[in-house]
C-alpha positions as CSV (number, residue, x, y, z in Angstrom):
1,M,-46.0,19.7,6.7
2,P,-45.4,19.5,3.1
3,Q,-48.4,19.5,1.3
4,P,-49.3,16.8,-1.5
5,P,-48.5,17.7,-4.7
6,A,-50.7,19.4,-6.6
7,P,-52.7,16.4,-9.3
8,V,-51.8,15.9,-12.5
9,R,-54.0,17.1,-15.1
10,Y,-53.6,15.1,-19.2
11,N,-55.1,17.1,-21.6
12,F,-57.7,14.5,-23.4
13,A,-57.8,15.9,-26.3
14,L,-54.1,16.3,-27.0
15,M,-53.5,12.6,-25.8
16,V,-56.1,11.4,-28.6
17,Y,-54.8,13.8,-31.5
18,Y,-51.0,12.5,-30.8
19,L,-52.1,8.7,-30.7
20,L,-54.3,9.3,-34.0
21,V,-50.8,10.4,-35.2
22,G,-49.2,7.6,-34.3
23,L,-51.5,5.2,-35.5
24,Y,-51.6,7.2,-38.9
25,L,-47.8,7.0,-39.1
26,L,-48.2,3.0,-38.3
27,I,-50.4,2.7,-40.9
28,C,-48.3,4.8,-43.4
29,L,-45.3,2.8,-42.6
30,L,-47.5,-0.5,-43.0
31,L,-48.8,0.6,-46.6
32,L,-44.9,1.4,-47.8
33,L,-43.8,-2.2,-47.0
34,V,-46.8,-3.4,-48.5
35,V,-46.8,-2.1,-51.8
36,L,-42.9,-2.5,-52.0
37,M,-42.9,-5.8,-51.4
38,Q,-45.4,-6.8,-54.5
39,Q,-44.5,-8.1,-57.6
40,G,-44.0,-6.1,-60.7
41,R,-47.1,-6.5,-63.0
42,G,-44.6,-7.2,-66.1
43,G,-43.8,-5.1,-68.8
44,D,-41.8,-2.6,-70.4
45,M,-43.7,0.5,-72.1
46,A,-43.8,-0.9,-74.9
47,S,-46.3,-3.6,-73.8
48,A,-48.3,-1.1,-71.6
49,F,-49.2,0.5,-75.1
50,G,-50.0,-2.9,-77.5
51,G,-46.7,-3.3,-78.5
52,G,-45.1,-6.4,-77.5
53,G,-47.6,-9.0,-78.9
54,S,-48.9,-9.9,-75.6
55,S,-52.1,-10.4,-74.7
56,Q,-52.0,-8.4,-71.2
57,T,-54.2,-5.2,-70.5
58,A,-52.3,-2.0,-69.5
59,F,-52.1,-2.9,-65.9
60,G,-50.9,-6.9,-66.4
61,A,-53.0,-10.1,-66.6
62,R,-56.2,-10.1,-63.9
63,A,-54.4,-12.7,-61.4
64,G,-56.2,-14.1,-57.8
65,A,-56.2,-11.2,-54.8
66,T,-53.3,-12.3,-52.8
67,V,-52.8,-11.6,-49.1
68,L,-50.9,-8.2,-50.1
69,T,-53.1,-7.6,-52.8
70,R,-55.7,-7.6,-49.9
71,A,-53.6,-6.1,-47.1
72,T,-52.9,-2.9,-49.7
73,T,-56.3,-2.6,-50.0
74,V,-57.6,-2.4,-46.3
75,L,-54.4,0.3,-45.6
76,G,-54.9,2.2,-48.5
77,A,-58.4,2.7,-47.2
78,L,-57.3,3.8,-43.5
79,F,-55.0,5.7,-45.0
80,M,-57.6,7.7,-46.7
81,L,-59.7,7.5,-43.7
82,G,-57.0,8.6,-41.2
83,A,-56.1,11.8,-43.3
84,I,-59.7,12.7,-43.1
85,I,-60.1,12.2,-39.4
86,L,-56.5,14.0,-38.9
87,G,-57.6,16.8,-41.0
88,V,-61.6,17.6,-39.5
89,Y,-59.7,16.9,-36.1
90,G,-56.7,19.6,-36.4
91,Q,-58.4,22.2,-37.4
92,R,-57.9,25.0,-35.0
93,G,-61.6,26.3,-34.3
94,P,-63.9,27.0,-37.5
95,G,-62.4,30.2,-38.0
96,S,-60.5,30.6,-41.7
97,V,-56.6,31.2,-42.2
98,L,-57.4,34.8,-42.8
99,S,-59.7,35.4,-40.0
100,G,-57.1,37.5,-37.7
101,V,-55.9,40.0,-41.0
102,K,-57.6,42.8,-41.0
103,G,-58.1,44.3,-44.0
104,P,-56.7,46.7,-46.5
105,S,-57.0,50.6,-44.5
106,A,-59.3,53.3,-46.2
107,P,-57.5,54.8,-49.4
108,A,-56.4,58.4,-48.7
109,P,-58.8,60.9,-50.0
110,V,-57.3,62.7,-53.0
111,Q,-57.1,66.7,-52.8
112,T,-57.8,68.3,-55.5
113,P,-55.8,71.9,-56.5
114,K,-57.8,74.9,-55.8
115,K,-57.9,76.9,-59.0
């Protein structure tokens, strides 16, 4: 009689990591789309440095927060938080990059000629 197949073991930590990476990629794409959909704050280089005779500031006149502005703020915060979380979660143990590298060997003793 054939034996039943062994139960499948899942690596939970690896699954969570790939789930976080997928979510992070979705946040990156959404942030890219939201930033590209926003209207420019107008102005050429002359108006940014006080030329052009407009009363706008260097970054444009202050307007009310739109849905796109709020979405940019939220997605930007999630982007930074996700980068920190993935950086910490993706660390491989407590060692450093050079933990497996041996240091330089001791120099060979210098022999002085006998007189």
